[in-house]
MITORKOL-520496 format. One record per residue (C-alpha): residue number from 1; x, y, z. Coordinates in Angstrom, 3 decimals. Layout:
// residues N
<voba=NUM c1=X c2=Y c3=Z>
...
//
This chain:
// residues 179
<voba=1 c1=0.000 c2=0.000 c3=0.000>
<voba=2 c1=1.444 c2=3.393 c3=-0.836>
<voba=3 c1=2.018 c2=6.051 c3=1.808>
<voba=4 c1=-0.701 c2=8.353 c3=0.463>
<voba=5 c1=-3.380 c2=5.712 c3=1.045>
<voba=6 c1=-1.941 c2=4.865 c3=4.483>
<voba=7 c1=-1.878 c2=8.543 c3=5.500>
<voba=8 c1=-5.464 c2=8.877 c3=4.288>
<voba=9 c1=-6.396 c2=5.984 c3=6.549>
<voba=10 c1=-4.622 c2=7.701 c3=9.444>
<voba=11 c1=-6.494 c2=10.939 c3=8.726>
<voba=12 c1=-9.838 c2=9.123 c3=8.648>
<voba=13 c1=-8.898 c2=7.357 c3=11.839>
<voba=14 c1=-7.922 c2=10.618 c3=13.551>
<voba=15 c1=-11.206 c2=12.234 c3=12.474>
<voba=16 c1=-13.249 c2=9.319 c3=13.795>
<voba=17 c1=-11.188 c2=9.333 c3=16.973>
<voba=18 c1=-11.865 c2=13.034 c3=17.525>
<voba=19 c1=-15.602 c2=12.427 c3=17.106>
<voba=20 c1=-15.664 c2=9.667 c3=19.726>
<voba=21 c1=-16.305 c2=10.269 c3=23.403>
<voba=22 c1=-12.625 c2=9.717 c3=24.130>
<voba=23 c1=-10.836 c2=13.019 c3=24.751>
<voba=24 c1=-8.477 c2=13.804 c3=21.888>
<voba=25 c1=-5.507 c2=16.144 c3=22.188>
<voba=26 c1=-5.702 c2=19.311 c3=20.214>
<voba=27 c1=-2.574 c2=20.479 c3=18.434>
<voba=28 c1=0.523 c2=20.990 c3=20.549>
<voba=29 c1=-0.318 c2=19.996 c3=24.106>
<voba=30 c1=2.656 c2=19.884 c3=26.460>
<voba=31 c1=2.941 c2=16.470 c3=28.103>
<voba=32 c1=0.593 c2=14.909 c3=25.573>
<voba=33 c1=0.884 c2=13.308 c3=22.205>
<voba=34 c1=-0.798 c2=11.255 c3=19.525>
<voba=35 c1=0.121 c2=7.867 c3=18.165>
<voba=36 c1=-1.654 c2=6.570 c3=15.072>
<voba=37 c1=-1.176 c2=3.075 c3=13.710>
<voba=38 c1=-2.905 c2=1.981 c3=10.512>
<voba=39 c1=-2.636 c2=-1.428 c3=8.837>
<voba=40 c1=-3.829 c2=-2.776 c3=5.549>
<voba=41 c1=-3.297 c2=-6.522 c3=5.615>
<voba=42 c1=0.395 c2=-7.065 c3=6.500>
<voba=43 c1=1.670 c2=-3.521 c3=5.950>
<voba=44 c1=1.327 c2=-0.766 c3=8.514>
<voba=45 c1=2.223 c2=2.832 c3=9.165>
<voba=46 c1=3.056 c2=4.319 c3=12.589>
<voba=47 c1=2.830 c2=8.057 c3=13.155>
<voba=48 c1=3.903 c2=9.638 c3=16.465>
<voba=49 c1=3.552 c2=13.346 c3=17.271>
<voba=50 c1=4.107 c2=15.205 c3=20.543>
<voba=51 c1=5.185 c2=18.648 c3=21.657>
<voba=52 c1=8.990 c2=18.668 c3=21.430>
<voba=53 c1=9.219 c2=19.786 c3=25.048>
<voba=54 c1=7.902 c2=16.380 c3=26.151>
<voba=55 c1=10.674 c2=14.525 c3=24.302>
<voba=56 c1=13.562 c2=17.010 c3=24.200>
<voba=57 c1=12.904 c2=19.311 c3=27.145>
<voba=58 c1=12.784 c2=22.359 c3=24.851>
<voba=59 c1=10.925 c2=23.679 c3=21.806>
<voba=60 c1=13.333 c2=26.190 c3=20.274>
<voba=61 c1=15.328 c2=25.283 c3=17.189>
<voba=62 c1=18.299 c2=23.138 c3=18.167>
<voba=63 c1=21.172 c2=25.469 c3=17.258>
<voba=64 c1=23.688 c2=24.985 c3=20.064>
<voba=65 c1=25.908 c2=21.908 c3=20.213>
<voba=66 c1=24.165 c2=20.829 c3=23.423>
<voba=67 c1=20.672 c2=21.101 c3=21.910>
<voba=68 c1=21.764 c2=19.357 c3=18.715>
<voba=69 c1=23.141 c2=16.478 c3=20.789>
<voba=70 c1=19.890 c2=16.259 c3=22.776>
<voba=71 c1=17.931 c2=16.122 c3=19.509>
<voba=72 c1=20.276 c2=13.539 c3=17.949>
<voba=73 c1=20.133 c2=11.394 c3=21.107>
<voba=74 c1=16.319 c2=11.573 c3=21.198>
<voba=75 c1=16.087 c2=10.550 c3=17.537>
<voba=76 c1=18.450 c2=7.635 c3=18.133>
<voba=77 c1=16.567 c2=6.591 c3=21.296>
<voba=78 c1=13.256 c2=6.693 c3=19.446>
<voba=79 c1=14.556 c2=4.715 c3=16.477>
<voba=80 c1=16.426 c2=2.171 c3=18.609>
<voba=81 c1=13.592 c2=1.597 c3=21.069>
<voba=82 c1=10.473 c2=1.806 c3=18.895>
<voba=83 c1=10.046 c2=-1.998 c3=19.057>
<voba=84 c1=10.057 c2=-1.743 c3=22.882>
<voba=85 c1=7.640 c2=1.193 c3=22.920>
<voba=86 c1=5.273 c2=-0.550 c3=20.472>
<voba=87 c1=5.488 c2=-4.306 c3=20.997>
<voba=88 c1=3.752 c2=-6.500 c3=18.455>
<voba=89 c1=3.364 c2=-10.156 c3=19.425>
<voba=90 c1=6.217 c2=-12.214 c3=17.989>
<voba=91 c1=3.772 c2=-14.598 c3=16.255>
<voba=92 c1=3.091 c2=-11.821 c3=13.698>
<voba=93 c1=6.752 c2=-11.458 c3=12.773>
<voba=94 c1=6.567 c2=-7.671 c3=12.476>
<voba=95 c1=9.559 c2=-5.553 c3=11.540>
<voba=96 c1=9.478 c2=-1.797 c3=12.137>
<voba=97 c1=11.551 c2=0.461 c3=9.882>
<voba=98 c1=12.110 c2=4.175 c3=10.363>
<voba=99 c1=10.850 c2=6.464 c3=7.648>
<voba=100 c1=11.408 c2=9.849 c3=9.291>
<voba=101 c1=12.141 c2=11.292 c3=12.732>
<voba=102 c1=12.270 c2=15.056 c3=12.994>
<voba=103 c1=11.586 c2=18.176 c3=14.986>
<voba=104 c1=9.117 c2=20.456 c3=13.215>
<voba=105 c1=9.109 c2=24.103 c3=14.316>
<voba=106 c1=6.489 c2=26.765 c3=13.906>
<voba=107 c1=6.727 c2=30.394 c3=14.961>
<voba=108 c1=3.565 c2=31.698 c3=16.551>
<voba=109 c1=2.910 c2=35.413 c3=16.711>
<voba=110 c1=1.220 c2=36.466 c3=19.911>
<voba=111 c1=-0.458 c2=39.835 c3=20.035>
<voba=112 c1=0.119 c2=41.915 c3=23.148>
<voba=113 c1=-1.330 c2=45.327 c3=23.915>
<voba=114 c1=1.809 c2=47.271 c3=22.993>
<voba=115 c1=3.913 c2=44.874 c3=20.947>
<voba=116 c1=3.914 c2=41.723 c3=18.950>
<voba=117 c1=5.933 c2=38.854 c3=20.345>
<voba=118 c1=6.846 c2=35.587 c3=18.694>
<voba=119 c1=7.114 c2=32.263 c3=20.432>
<voba=120 c1=8.329 c2=28.928 c3=19.173>
<voba=121 c1=6.222 c2=25.785 c3=19.070>
<voba=122 c1=7.878 c2=22.608 c3=17.940>
<voba=123 c1=6.691 c2=19.048 c3=17.620>
<voba=124 c1=8.702 c2=15.864 c3=17.688>
<voba=125 c1=7.441 c2=13.639 c3=14.890>
<voba=126 c1=8.314 c2=10.099 c3=13.906>
<voba=127 c1=6.949 c2=7.839 c3=11.179>
<voba=128 c1=7.696 c2=4.162 c3=10.700>
<voba=129 c1=6.675 c2=1.472 c3=8.251>
<voba=130 c1=5.715 c2=-1.932 c3=9.648>
<voba=131 c1=5.793 c2=-5.153 c3=7.671>
<voba=132 c1=4.475 c2=-8.341 c3=9.273>
<voba=133 c1=4.611 c2=-11.980 c3=8.203>
<voba=134 c1=1.130 c2=-12.658 c3=9.621>
<voba=135 c1=-1.863 c2=-10.454 c3=10.363>
<voba=136 c1=-1.861 c2=-8.681 c3=13.708>
<voba=137 c1=-5.643 c2=-9.168 c3=13.976>
<voba=138 c1=-6.393 c2=-11.432 c3=16.943>
<voba=139 c1=-3.097 c2=-10.556 c3=18.650>
<voba=140 c1=-2.119 c2=-7.933 c3=21.218>
<voba=141 c1=0.012 c2=-4.806 c3=21.099>
<voba=142 c1=1.747 c2=-3.464 c3=24.202>
<voba=143 c1=2.600 c2=0.229 c3=24.419>
<voba=144 c1=5.335 c2=1.409 c3=26.779>
<voba=145 c1=6.392 c2=5.048 c3=26.578>
<voba=146 c1=7.496 c2=5.242 c3=30.230>
<voba=147 c1=11.071 c2=6.074 c3=29.197>
<voba=148 c1=9.786 c2=9.525 c3=28.206>
<voba=149 c1=8.901 c2=10.887 c3=31.641>
<voba=150 c1=7.438 c2=14.153 c3=30.325>
<voba=151 c1=4.907 c2=12.376 c3=28.102>
<voba=152 c1=2.032 c2=12.026 c3=30.534>
<voba=153 c1=-0.853 c2=11.320 c3=28.190>
<voba=154 c1=-0.636 c2=9.620 c3=24.821>
<voba=155 c1=-3.758 c2=9.140 c3=22.713>
<voba=156 c1=-3.494 c2=6.072 c3=20.495>
<voba=157 c1=-5.645 c2=5.285 c3=17.479>
<voba=158 c1=-5.376 c2=1.828 c3=15.914>
<voba=159 c1=-6.836 c2=0.972 c3=12.530>
<voba=160 c1=-6.269 c2=-2.622 c3=11.423>
<voba=161 c1=-8.208 c2=-3.439 c3=8.285>
<voba=162 c1=-11.810 c2=-2.833 c3=9.477>
<voba=163 c1=-11.027 c2=-2.867 c3=13.225>
<voba=164 c1=-10.629 c2=0.496 c3=14.953>
<voba=165 c1=-9.636 c2=1.030 c3=18.581>
<voba=166 c1=-8.587 c2=3.969 c3=20.687>
<voba=167 c1=-6.686 c2=3.894 c3=23.932>
<voba=168 c1=-5.208 c2=6.444 c3=26.296>
<voba=169 c1=-1.775 c2=5.762 c3=27.750>
<voba=170 c1=-0.793 c2=7.495 c3=30.967>
<voba=171 c1=2.208 c2=6.535 c3=33.085>
<voba=172 c1=2.376 c2=2.773 c3=32.646>
<voba=173 c1=2.471 c2=0.213 c3=29.831>
<voba=174 c1=-0.879 c2=-0.683 c3=28.229>
<voba=175 c1=-1.778 c2=-3.822 c3=26.282>
<voba=176 c1=-4.542 c2=-3.747 c3=23.663>
<voba=177 c1=-6.346 c2=-6.798 c3=22.220>
<voba=178 c1=-6.862 c2=-6.556 c3=18.486>
<voba=179 c1=-10.143 c2=-8.476 c3=18.446>
//
């Protein structure tokens, strides 16, 4: 399945998720994030997005050597540990491959009575492709983002063929049945 179709599925999933009774994070919430996983048969797409402050401890553009190292270390940690943070059952034989991990910055202009002031909002974003040997339907997925102490609330949307589930992850690992 091409990425355009998979991203369309994620968008549909996010829209349906926002319409459900489950509280959905609006854009850029400190301490919160969104994780979307969409599968079509044996191929899946993972999309993670959170305020950069929750992953890096800052939101400004990483210009200094120290900030660039923090960003590089966070990217490496995310890539190296994604299979621990999102654990598919071994029976499915899933392999997760990084597509992109980045910090995306946006300047926001705030209007004050006497002057205009700009602030920086940045998100930490990661996308991965998943290829499995067997369907993940009927299995379980365990989510464990406890290594990121500042991420206090992660909203997860799962779309596996026709099955859709949402779950909220707080400060401990959560296992979801895909039935």
